[in-house]
A tleap script that builds the chain and sets N, CA, C and O, in Angstrom:
source leaprc.protein.ff14SB
mol = sequence {
  NMET LEU LEU VAL ALA PRO ALA VAL ALA SER
  LEU SER VAL ASN LYS ALA SER ALA GLN PHE
  SER PRO GLU ASP TRP GLY THR GLU GLU LEU
  GLY GLY TYR GLY VAL TYR LEU GLY THR ARG
  ASP LEU ARG GLY SER ILE ALA GLY ILE ILE
  ASN LEU VAL LEU GLY PHE LEU GLY VAL LEU
  THR THR ILE ILE ILE LEU ILE GLY GLY PHE
  LYS TRP MET THR SER GLN GLY SER SER ASP
  LYS VAL ASP GLU ALA LYS LYS MET ILE GLY
  ALA GLY VAL VAL GLY LEU VAL VAL ILE LEU
  ALA ALA TYR ALA ILE SER ARG PHE VAL LEU
  ALA GLU VAL TYR GLU ALA THR CVAL
}
set mol.1.N position { -52.894 72.356 -20.082 }
set mol.1.CA position { -52.890 73.786 -19.881 }
set mol.1.C position { -53.153 74.496 -21.204 }
set mol.1.O position { -53.853 75.509 -21.238 }
set mol.2.N position { -52.603 73.978 -22.273 }
set mol.2.CA position { -52.785 74.622 -23.564 }
set mol.2.C position { -54.210 74.488 -24.068 }
set mol.2.O position { -54.673 75.325 -24.843 }
set mol.3.N position { -54.918 73.440 -23.635 }
set mol.3.CA position { -56.302 73.271 -24.062 }
set mol.3.C position { -57.227 74.271 -23.382 }
set mol.3.O position { -58.241 74.669 -23.956 }
set mol.4.N position { -56.888 74.675 -22.169 }
set mol.4.CA position { -57.729 75.591 -21.408 }
set mol.4.C position { -57.432 77.046 -21.761 }
set mol.4.O position { -58.296 77.906 -21.594 }
set mol.5.N position { -56.247 77.328 -22.236 }
set mol.5.CA position { -55.827 78.700 -22.502 }
set mol.5.C position { -56.756 79.443 -23.463 }
set mol.5.O position { -57.097 80.590 -23.174 }
set mol.6.N position { -57.189 78.862 -24.591 }
set mol.6.CA position { -58.092 79.610 -25.462 }
set mol.6.C position { -59.433 79.918 -24.813 }
set mol.6.O position { -60.019 80.971 -25.064 }
set mol.7.N position { -59.922 79.001 -23.977 }
set mol.7.CA position { -61.204 79.232 -23.318 }
set mol.7.C position { -61.096 80.350 -22.300 }
set mol.7.O position { -61.999 81.181 -22.193 }
set mol.8.N position { -60.010 80.381 -21.555 }
set mol.8.CA position { -59.828 81.424 -20.556 }
set mol.8.C position { -59.589 82.768 -21.231 }
set mol.8.O position { -60.070 83.794 -20.752 }
set mol.9.N position { -58.854 82.773 -22.334 }
set mol.9.CA position { -58.559 84.021 -23.029 }
set mol.9.C position { -59.802 84.625 -23.662 }
set mol.9.O position { -59.882 85.843 -23.823 }
set mol.10.N position { -60.778 83.788 -24.026 }
set mol.10.CA position { -61.966 84.308 -24.698 }
set mol.10.C position { -63.096 84.661 -23.749 }
set mol.10.O position { -64.172 85.051 -24.201 }
set mol.11.N position { -62.883 84.535 -22.441 }
set mol.11.CA position { -63.930 84.845 -21.485 }
set mol.11.C position { -64.195 86.348 -21.463 }
set mol.11.O position { -63.278 87.168 -21.509 }
set mol.12.N position { -65.458 86.668 -21.393 }
set mol.12.CA position { -65.801 88.080 -21.272 }
set mol.12.C position { -66.047 88.383 -19.801 }
set mol.12.O position { -66.859 87.722 -19.153 }
set mol.13.N position { -65.363 89.358 -19.288 }
set mol.13.CA position { -65.471 89.706 -17.884 }
set mol.13.C position { -66.463 90.852 -17.736 }
set mol.13.O position { -66.408 91.840 -18.469 }
set mol.14.N position { -67.369 90.701 -16.778 }
set mol.14.CA position { -68.300 91.770 -16.455 }
set mol.14.C position { -67.507 92.868 -15.752 }
set mol.14.O position { -67.037 92.671 -14.632 }
set mol.15.N position { -67.355 94.009 -16.395 }
set mol.15.CA position { -66.488 95.066 -15.878 }
set mol.15.C position { -66.995 95.648 -14.563 }
set mol.15.O position { -66.194 96.085 -13.737 }
set mol.16.N position { -68.324 95.662 -14.352 }
set mol.16.CA position { -68.859 96.277 -13.149 }
set mol.16.C position { -68.565 95.430 -11.914 }
set mol.16.O position { -68.202 95.971 -10.869 }
set mol.17.N position { -68.717 94.108 -12.018 }
set mol.17.CA position { -68.533 93.273 -10.841 }
set mol.17.C position { -67.274 92.418 -10.904 }
set mol.17.O position { -66.907 91.797 -9.906 }
set mol.18.N position { -66.613 92.372 -12.040 }
set mol.18.CA position { -65.389 91.584 -12.244 }
set mol.18.C position { -65.598 90.128 -11.873 }
set mol.18.O position { -64.723 89.511 -11.266 }
set mol.19.N position { -66.762 89.566 -12.236 }
set mol.19.CA position { -67.051 88.160 -11.976 }
set mol.19.C position { -67.402 87.486 -13.283 }
set mol.19.O position { -67.826 88.128 -14.243 }
set mol.20.N position { -67.215 86.179 -13.300 }
set mol.20.CA position { -67.575 85.385 -14.462 }
set mol.20.C position { -68.973 84.833 -14.270 }
set mol.20.O position { -69.372 84.492 -13.156 }
set mol.21.N position { -69.707 84.748 -15.351 }
set mol.21.CA position { -71.037 84.152 -15.287 }
set mol.21.C position { -70.975 82.758 -15.904 }
set mol.21.O position { -70.021 82.455 -16.621 }
set mol.22.N position { -71.976 81.891 -15.642 }
set mol.22.CA position { -71.962 80.547 -16.228 }
set mol.22.C position { -71.937 80.558 -17.751 }
set mol.22.O position { -71.425 79.622 -18.365 }
set mol.23.N position { -72.483 81.605 -18.371 }
set mol.23.CA position { -72.485 81.681 -19.827 }
set mol.23.C position { -71.073 81.846 -20.375 }
set mol.23.O position { -70.797 81.449 -21.507 }
set mol.24.N position { -70.173 82.432 -19.576 }
set mol.24.CA position { -68.799 82.635 -20.020 }
set mol.24.C position { -68.054 81.323 -20.218 }
set mol.24.O position { -67.137 81.248 -21.036 }
set mol.25.N position { -68.432 80.307 -19.491 }
set mol.25.CA position { -67.740 79.021 -19.573 }
set mol.25.C position { -68.342 78.105 -20.614 }
set mol.25.O position { -67.829 77.004 -20.816 }
set mol.26.N position { -69.404 78.508 -21.282 }
set mol.26.CA position { -69.968 77.719 -22.361 }
set mol.26.C position { -70.838 76.567 -21.905 }
set mol.26.O position { -71.052 75.620 -22.662 }
set mol.27.N position { -71.347 76.628 -20.675 }
set mol.27.CA position { -72.170 75.516 -20.211 }
set mol.27.C position { -73.531 75.503 -20.884 }
set mol.27.O position { -74.177 74.455 -20.929 }
set mol.28.N position { -73.985 76.628 -21.406 }
set mol.28.CA position { -75.279 76.648 -22.085 }
set mol.28.C position { -75.221 75.871 -23.390 }
set mol.28.O position { -76.224 75.286 -23.797 }
set mol.29.N position { -74.062 75.850 -24.061 }
set mol.29.CA position { -73.946 75.106 -25.308 }
set mol.29.C position { -73.911 73.611 -25.075 }
set mol.29.O position { -74.177 72.840 -25.997 }
set mol.30.N position { -73.587 73.179 -23.853 }
set mol.30.CA position { -73.523 71.756 -23.546 }
set mol.30.C position { -74.883 71.199 -23.162 }
set mol.30.O position { -74.962 70.062 -22.698 }
set mol.31.N position { -75.921 71.934 -23.333 }
set mol.31.CA position { -77.246 71.444 -23.000 }
set mol.31.C position { -77.658 71.798 -21.586 }
set mol.31.O position { -78.643 71.260 -21.080 }
set mol.32.N position { -76.936 72.682 -20.943 }
set mol.32.CA position { -77.317 73.114 -19.607 }
set mol.32.C position { -77.069 72.079 -18.528 }
set mol.32.O position { -77.838 72.002 -17.570 }
set mol.33.N position { -76.015 71.278 -18.654 }
set mol.33.CA position { -75.733 70.274 -17.636 }
set mol.33.C position { -74.889 70.811 -16.497 }
set mol.33.O position { -74.421 70.034 -15.665 }
set mol.34.N position { -74.684 72.101 -16.437 }
set mol.34.CA position { -73.946 72.666 -15.323 }
set mol.34.C position { -74.760 72.533 -14.053 }
set mol.34.O position { -75.990 72.526 -14.106 }
set mol.35.N position { -74.098 72.428 -12.917 }
set mol.35.CA position { -74.793 72.267 -11.649 }
set mol.35.C position { -74.978 73.649 -11.040 }
set mol.35.O position { -74.036 74.222 -10.493 }
set mol.36.N position { -76.183 74.181 -11.135 }
set mol.36.CA position { -76.509 75.479 -10.545 }
set mol.36.C position { -77.425 75.224 -9.363 }
set mol.36.O position { -78.646 75.332 -9.482 }
set mol.37.N position { -76.842 74.886 -8.226 }
set mol.37.CA position { -77.647 74.562 -7.059 }
set mol.37.C position { -78.355 75.811 -6.565 }
set mol.37.O position { -77.752 76.877 -6.451 }
set mol.38.N position { -79.626 75.669 -6.277 }
set mol.38.CA position { -80.422 76.776 -5.785 }
set mol.38.C position { -81.128 77.540 -6.872 }
set mol.38.O position { -82.027 78.327 -6.574 }
set mol.39.N position { -80.757 77.341 -8.133 }
set mol.39.CA position { -81.410 78.075 -9.216 }
set mol.39.C position { -82.288 77.174 -10.063 }
set mol.39.O position { -83.034 77.662 -10.911 }
set mol.40.N position { -82.214 75.866 -9.850 }
set mol.40.CA position { -83.043 74.934 -10.601 }
set mol.40.C position { -83.881 74.121 -9.627 }
set mol.40.O position { -83.661 74.159 -8.417 }
set mol.41.N position { -84.852 73.379 -10.173 }
set mol.41.CA position { -85.650 72.526 -9.311 }
set mol.41.C position { -84.814 71.336 -8.842 }
set mol.41.O position { -83.700 71.129 -9.322 }
set mol.42.N position { -85.353 70.555 -7.905 }
set mol.42.CA position { -84.614 69.465 -7.297 }
set mol.42.C position { -84.218 68.406 -8.316 }
set mol.42.O position { -83.105 67.884 -8.265 }
set mol.43.N position { -85.115 68.086 -9.239 }
set mol.43.CA position { -84.806 67.069 -10.247 }
set mol.43.C position { -83.635 67.492 -11.116 }
set mol.43.O position { -82.747 66.689 -11.404 }
set mol.44.N position { -83.631 68.744 -11.533 }
set mol.44.CA position { -82.541 69.252 -12.366 }
set mol.44.C position { -81.219 69.284 -11.622 }
set mol.44.O position { -80.171 68.984 -12.194 }
set mol.45.N position { -81.266 69.648 -10.345 }
set mol.45.CA position { -80.039 69.677 -9.546 }
set mol.45.C position { -79.466 68.282 -9.361 }
set mol.45.O position { -78.255 68.085 -9.468 }
set mol.46.N position { -80.337 67.307 -9.081 }
set mol.46.CA position { -79.878 65.928 -8.908 }
set mol.46.C position { -79.291 65.406 -10.215 }
set mol.46.O position { -78.241 64.763 -10.205 }
set mol.47.N position { -79.946 65.672 -11.325 }
set mol.47.CA position { -79.427 65.235 -12.626 }
set mol.47.C position { -78.083 65.890 -12.920 }
set mol.47.O position { -77.181 65.241 -13.450 }
set mol.48.N position { -77.941 67.164 -12.584 }
set mol.48.CA position { -76.670 67.858 -12.803 }
set mol.48.C position { -75.548 67.278 -11.964 }
set mol.48.O position { -74.423 67.133 -12.442 }
set mol.49.N position { -75.846 66.943 -10.710 }
set mol.49.CA position { -74.828 66.359 -9.834 }
set mol.49.C position { -74.417 64.989 -10.341 }
set mol.49.O position { -73.229 64.670 -10.372 }
set mol.50.N position { -75.401 64.164 -10.744 }
set mol.50.CA position { -75.086 62.828 -11.260 }
set mol.50.C position { -74.238 62.932 -12.523 }
set mol.50.O position { -73.261 62.197 -12.669 }
set mol.51.N position { -74.593 63.827 -13.430 }
set mol.51.CA position { -73.806 63.999 -14.662 }
set mol.51.C position { -72.396 64.484 -14.361 }
set mol.51.O position { -71.440 64.061 -15.010 }
set mol.52.N position { -72.263 65.363 -13.387 }
set mol.52.CA position { -70.946 65.869 -13.019 }
set mol.52.C position { -70.072 64.759 -12.443 }
set mol.52.O position { -68.906 64.634 -12.816 }
set mol.53.N position { -70.620 63.959 -11.545 }
set mol.53.CA position { -69.859 62.876 -10.921 }
set mol.53.C position { -69.481 61.815 -11.952 }
set mol.53.O position { -68.339 61.357 -11.981 }
set mol.54.N position { -70.436 61.424 -12.799 }
set mol.54.CA position { -70.140 60.411 -13.811 }
set mol.54.C position { -69.134 60.923 -14.837 }
set mol.54.O position { -68.306 60.155 -15.325 }
set mol.55.N position { -69.196 62.197 -15.166 }
set mol.55.CA position { -68.205 62.775 -16.070 }
set mol.55.C position { -66.816 62.753 -15.465 }
set mol.55.O position { -65.842 62.444 -16.152 }
set mol.56.N position { -66.717 63.079 -14.182 }
set mol.56.CA position { -65.428 63.036 -13.495 }
set mol.56.C position { -64.886 61.611 -13.465 }
set mol.56.O position { -63.699 61.394 -13.710 }
set mol.57.N position { -65.750 60.637 -13.165 }
set mol.57.CA position { -65.312 59.245 -13.132 }
set mol.57.C position { -64.880 58.759 -14.517 }
set mol.57.O position { -63.946 57.966 -14.632 }
set mol.58.N position { -65.551 59.227 -15.558 }
set mol.58.CA position { -65.150 58.865 -16.914 }
set mol.58.C position { -63.768 59.384 -17.254 }
set mol.58.O position { -62.969 58.682 -17.873 }
set mol.59.N position { -63.488 60.606 -16.852 }
set mol.59.CA position { -62.149 61.170 -17.069 }
set mol.59.C position { -61.118 60.383 -16.275 }
set mol.59.O position { -60.022 60.117 -16.769 }
set mol.60.N position { -61.463 60.009 -15.046 }
set mol.60.CA position { -60.549 59.251 -14.203 }
set mol.60.C position { -60.225 57.887 -14.816 }
set mol.60.O position { -59.063 57.480 -14.815 }
set mol.61.N position { -61.220 57.179 -15.334 }
set mol.61.CA position { -60.950 55.880 -15.947 }
set mol.61.C position { -60.124 56.027 -17.230 }
set mol.61.O position { -59.293 55.171 -17.534 }
set mol.62.N position { -60.346 57.092 -17.967 }
set mol.62.CA position { -59.533 57.330 -19.155 }
set mol.62.C position { -58.073 57.554 -18.770 }
set mol.62.O position { -57.170 57.066 -19.449 }
set mol.63.N position { -57.844 58.279 -17.699 }
set mol.63.CA position { -56.474 58.500 -17.213 }
set mol.63.C position { -55.849 57.190 -16.768 }
set mol.63.O position { -54.666 56.958 -17.017 }
set mol.64.N position { -56.629 56.318 -16.106 }
set mol.64.CA position { -56.112 55.017 -15.671 }
set mol.64.C position { -55.701 54.179 -16.888 }
set mol.64.O position { -54.652 53.533 -16.873 }
set mol.65.N position { -56.517 54.191 -17.927 }
set mol.65.CA position { -56.180 53.442 -19.147 }
set mol.65.C position { -54.914 54.011 -19.789 }
set mol.65.O position { -54.059 53.253 -20.248 }
set mol.66.N position { -54.791 55.320 -19.824 }
set mol.66.CA position { -53.587 55.935 -20.397 }
set mol.66.C position { -52.344 55.621 -19.582 }
set mol.66.O position { -51.281 55.384 -20.157 }
set mol.67.N position { -52.447 55.615 -18.266 }
set mol.67.CA position { -51.302 55.275 -17.420 }
set mol.67.C position { -50.903 53.821 -17.647 }
set mol.67.O position { -49.715 53.504 -17.711 }
set mol.68.N position { -51.902 52.930 -17.769 }
set mol.68.CA position { -51.604 51.534 -18.061 }
set mol.68.C position { -50.898 51.375 -19.396 }
set mol.68.O position { -49.960 50.587 -19.509 }
set mol.69.N position { -51.334 52.108 -20.401 }
set mol.69.CA position { -50.668 52.070 -21.700 }
set mol.69.C position { -49.255 52.600 -21.631 }
set mol.69.O position { -48.355 52.069 -22.282 }
set mol.70.N position { -49.052 53.652 -20.840 }
set mol.70.CA position { -47.701 54.203 -20.677 }
set mol.70.C position { -46.786 53.197 -19.985 }
set mol.70.O position { -45.626 53.029 -20.363 }
set mol.71.N position { -47.332 52.527 -18.956 }
set mol.71.CA position { -46.521 51.510 -18.270 }
set mol.71.C position { -46.163 50.367 -19.216 }
set mol.71.O position { -45.052 49.839 -19.172 }
set mol.72.N position { -47.103 49.995 -20.061 }
set mol.72.CA position { -46.835 48.904 -21.006 }
set mol.72.C position { -45.742 49.320 -21.994 }
set mol.72.O position { -44.828 48.549 -22.285 }
set mol.73.N position { -45.849 50.543 -22.500 }
set mol.73.CA position { -44.862 51.009 -23.486 }
set mol.73.C position { -43.473 51.173 -22.875 }
set mol.73.O position { -42.473 51.040 -23.580 }
set mol.74.N position { -43.396 51.457 -21.588 }
set mol.74.CA position { -42.095 51.665 -20.944 }
set mol.74.C position { -41.640 50.439 -20.163 }
set mol.74.O position { -40.694 50.538 -19.381 }
set mol.75.N position { -42.276 49.298 -20.346 }
set mol.75.CA position { -41.923 48.094 -19.584 }
set mol.75.C position { -40.630 47.450 -20.070 }
set mol.75.O position { -40.037 46.654 -19.343 }
set mol.76.N position { -40.186 47.767 -21.257 }
set mol.76.CA position { -38.953 47.242 -21.841 }
set mol.76.C position { -38.953 45.716 -21.908 }
set mol.76.O position { -37.910 45.080 -21.753 }
set mol.77.N position { -40.120 45.139 -22.138 }
set mol.77.CA position { -40.218 43.699 -22.320 }
set mol.77.C position { -40.315 42.898 -21.043 }
set mol.77.O position { -40.390 41.671 -21.103 }
set mol.78.N position { -40.317 43.539 -19.896 }
set mol.78.CA position { -40.432 42.831 -18.627 }
set mol.78.C position { -41.849 42.275 -18.486 }
set mol.78.O position { -42.826 43.023 -18.524 }
set mol.79.N position { -41.947 40.967 -18.325 }
set mol.79.CA position { -43.279 40.346 -18.292 }
set mol.79.C position { -44.068 40.760 -17.054 }
set mol.79.O position { -45.296 40.835 -17.110 }
set mol.80.N position { -43.394 41.029 -15.940 }
set mol.80.CA position { -44.101 41.480 -14.739 }
set mol.80.C position { -44.742 42.846 -14.956 }
set mol.80.O position { -45.890 43.074 -14.573 }
set mol.81.N position { -43.989 43.746 -15.571 }
set mol.81.CA position { -44.516 45.092 -15.823 }
set mol.81.C position { -45.622 45.066 -16.870 }
set mol.81.O position { -46.583 45.829 -16.772 }
set mol.82.N position { -45.498 44.200 -17.869 }
set mol.82.CA position { -46.529 44.084 -18.894 }
set mol.82.C position { -47.812 43.541 -18.281 }
set mol.82.O position { -48.900 44.025 -18.591 }
set mol.83.N position { -47.693 42.529 -17.406 }
set mol.83.CA position { -48.878 41.971 -16.747 }
set mol.83.C position { -49.555 43.018 -15.857 }
set mol.83.O position { -50.783 43.098 -15.805 }
set mol.84.N position { -48.746 43.818 -15.161 }
set mol.84.CA position { -49.307 44.888 -14.322 }
set mol.84.C position { -50.040 45.924 -15.185 }
set mol.84.O position { -51.113 46.401 -14.816 }
set mol.85.N position { -49.456 46.261 -16.321 }
set mol.85.CA position { -50.083 47.231 -17.223 }
set mol.85.C position { -51.373 46.667 -17.810 }
set mol.85.O position { -52.360 47.392 -17.942 }
set mol.86.N position { -51.376 45.384 -18.164 }
set mol.86.CA position { -52.594 44.760 -18.695 }
set mol.86.C position { -53.708 44.764 -17.657 }
set mol.86.O position { -54.870 45.007 -17.983 }
set mol.87.N position { -53.346 44.493 -16.402 }
set mol.87.CA position { -54.348 44.525 -15.333 }
set mol.87.C position { -54.911 45.935 -15.162 }
set mol.87.O position { -56.110 46.110 -14.944 }
set mol.88.N position { -54.045 46.930 -15.261 }
set mol.88.CA position { -54.493 48.309 -15.101 }
set mol.88.C position { -55.415 48.721 -16.251 }
set mol.88.O position { -56.440 49.364 -16.026 }
set mol.89.N position { -55.055 48.355 -17.468 }
set mol.89.CA position { -55.901 48.675 -18.623 }
set mol.89.C position { -57.228 47.938 -18.513 }
set mol.89.O position { -58.280 48.509 -18.798 }
set mol.90.N position { -57.188 46.672 -18.102 }
set mol.90.CA position { -58.426 45.904 -17.924 }
set mol.90.C position { -59.325 46.520 -16.871 }
set mol.90.O position { -60.539 46.611 -17.056 }
set mol.91.N position { -58.728 46.944 -15.759 }
set mol.91.CA position { -59.513 47.584 -14.707 }
set mol.91.C position { -60.121 48.897 -15.201 }
set mol.91.O position { -61.258 49.224 -14.862 }
set mol.92.N position { -59.370 49.640 -15.995 }
set mol.92.CA position { -59.895 50.888 -16.545 }
set mol.92.C position { -61.055 50.650 -17.496 }
set mol.92.O position { -62.036 51.392 -17.479 }
set mol.93.N position { -60.948 49.617 -18.326 }
set mol.93.CA position { -62.024 49.308 -19.270 }
set mol.93.C position { -63.275 48.845 -18.516 }
set mol.93.O position { -64.388 49.256 -18.846 }
set mol.94.N position { -63.090 47.985 -17.498 }
set mol.94.CA position { -64.233 47.537 -16.697 }
set mol.94.C position { -64.878 48.737 -16.000 }
set mol.94.O position { -66.103 48.841 -15.949 }
set mol.95.N position { -64.060 49.634 -15.467 }
set mol.95.CA position { -64.595 50.835 -14.832 }
set mol.95.C position { -65.372 51.696 -15.809 }
set mol.95.O position { -66.418 52.245 -15.462 }
set mol.96.N position { -64.869 51.817 -17.023 }
set mol.96.CA position { -65.560 52.606 -18.039 }
set mol.96.C position { -66.907 51.985 -18.398 }
set mol.96.O position { -67.893 52.699 -18.583 }
set mol.97.N position { -66.951 50.647 -18.498 }
set mol.97.CA position { -68.210 49.963 -18.784 }
set mol.97.C position { -69.207 50.178 -17.641 }
set mol.97.O position { -70.391 50.413 -17.882 }
set mol.98.N position { -68.725 50.098 -16.401 }
set mol.98.CA position { -69.601 50.314 -15.245 }
set mol.98.C position { -70.130 51.743 -15.239 }
set mol.98.O position { -71.305 51.966 -14.947 }
set mol.99.N position { -69.283 52.705 -15.557 }
set mol.99.CA position { -69.711 54.105 -15.569 }
set mol.99.C position { -70.734 54.347 -16.674 }
set mol.99.O position { -71.723 55.048 -16.457 }
set mol.100.N position { -70.510 53.777 -17.851 }
set mol.100.CA position { -71.485 53.936 -18.936 }
set mol.100.C position { -72.819 53.278 -18.593 }
set mol.100.O position { -73.879 53.805 -18.930 }
set mol.101.N position { -72.765 52.123 -17.921 }
set mol.101.CA position { -74.005 51.472 -17.490 }
set mol.101.C position { -74.717 52.318 -16.431 }
set mol.101.O position { -75.941 52.451 -16.458 }
set mol.102.N position { -73.950 52.884 -15.502 }
set mol.102.CA position { -74.540 53.746 -14.482 }
set mol.102.C position { -75.171 54.980 -15.115 }
set mol.102.O position { -76.232 55.429 -14.681 }
set mol.103.N position { -74.525 55.529 -16.135 }
set mol.103.CA position { -75.092 56.683 -16.830 }
set mol.103.C position { -76.405 56.313 -17.511 }
set mol.103.O position { -77.382 57.058 -17.434 }
set mol.104.N position { -76.426 55.158 -18.178 }
set mol.104.CA position { -77.649 54.739 -18.869 }
set mol.104.C position { -78.773 54.488 -17.881 }
set mol.104.O position { -79.912 54.888 -18.118 }
set mol.105.N position { -78.460 53.828 -16.774 }
set mol.105.CA position { -79.486 53.540 -15.766 }
set mol.105.C position { -79.989 54.827 -15.128 }
set mol.105.O position { -81.196 55.018 -14.980 }
set mol.106.N position { -79.066 55.715 -14.748 }
set mol.106.CA position { -79.494 56.957 -14.097 }
set mol.106.C position { -80.293 57.836 -15.057 }
set mol.106.O position { -81.249 58.493 -14.644 }
set mol.107.N position { -79.914 57.852 -16.316 }
set mol.107.CA position { -80.663 58.643 -17.294 }
set mol.107.C position { -82.082 58.088 -17.457 }
set mol.107.O position { -83.044 58.851 -17.545 }
set mol.108.N position { -82.207 56.755 -17.497 }
set mol.108.CA position { -83.522 56.139 -17.608 }
set mol.108.C position { -84.370 56.436 -16.372 }
set mol.108.O position { -85.531 56.828 -16.488 }
set mol.109.N position { -83.786 56.247 -15.193 }
set mol.109.CA position { -84.530 56.467 -13.947 }
set mol.109.C position { -84.936 57.930 -13.822 }
set mol.109.O position { -86.077 58.225 -13.468 }
set mol.110.N position { -84.024 58.846 -14.106 }
set mol.110.CA position { -84.365 60.265 -13.998 }
set mol.110.C position { -85.441 60.666 -15.005 }
set mol.110.O position { -86.312 61.480 -14.699 }
set mol.111.N position { -85.378 60.094 -16.202 }
set mol.111.CA position { -86.413 60.398 -17.205 }
set mol.111.C position { -87.772 59.885 -16.747 }
set mol.111.O position { -88.784 60.563 -16.925 }
set mol.112.N position { -87.802 58.691 -16.159 }
set mol.112.CA position { -89.065 58.138 -15.682 }
set mol.112.C position { -89.601 58.930 -14.488 }
set mol.112.O position { -90.804 59.173 -14.391 }
set mol.113.N position { -88.717 59.327 -13.591 }
set mol.113.CA position { -89.136 60.129 -12.432 }
set mol.113.C position { -89.656 61.482 -12.909 }
set mol.113.O position { -90.649 61.987 -12.386 }
set mol.114.N position { -88.996 62.058 -13.884 }
set mol.114.CA position { -89.425 63.347 -14.412 }
set mol.114.C position { -90.811 63.236 -15.045 }
set mol.114.O position { -91.670 64.090 -14.826 }
set mol.115.N position { -91.022 62.182 -15.829 }
set mol.115.CA position { -92.327 61.988 -16.469 }
set mol.115.C position { -93.415 61.711 -15.437 }
set mol.115.O position { -94.562 62.118 -15.619 }
set mol.116.N position { -93.059 61.018 -14.349 }
set mol.116.CA position { -94.057 60.692 -13.329 }
set mol.116.C position { -94.432 61.888 -12.484 }
set mol.116.O position { -95.533 61.928 -11.934 }
set mol.117.N position { -93.544 62.870 -12.363 }
set mol.117.CA position { -93.804 64.012 -11.493 }
set mol.117.C position { -94.243 65.260 -12.248 }
set mol.117.O position { -94.506 66.287 -11.622 }
set mol.118.N position { -94.326 65.203 -13.545 }
set mol.118.CA position { -94.743 66.382 -14.297 }
set mol.118.C position { -96.238 66.485 -14.345 }
set mol.118.O position { -96.774 67.421 -14.938 }
savepdb mol mol.pdb
quit
């Protein structure tokens, strides 16, 4: 919550319509990877959706690794709990490797499709 507070506090609100625009959230500084369906071409929308899903999965695997580390630290030396935590951390690392491979493959395929259709 504390990480989001400065971003929300610095948002500029359009006084006439009281709505936020995509520029308010800083998506333009991230290279335009925001998903603006209906405002971009099909290739850009598909790339935005893939980046959004892979980003969410990356955050999820990081949380799984952190939970596994927390379980390990709070296991109090119990070998069953340590083994469970090791399995969870291992699964998180394997998931992270799969997500990074999927990102590399999708980026390559989308770049080739983009070059072929331009």
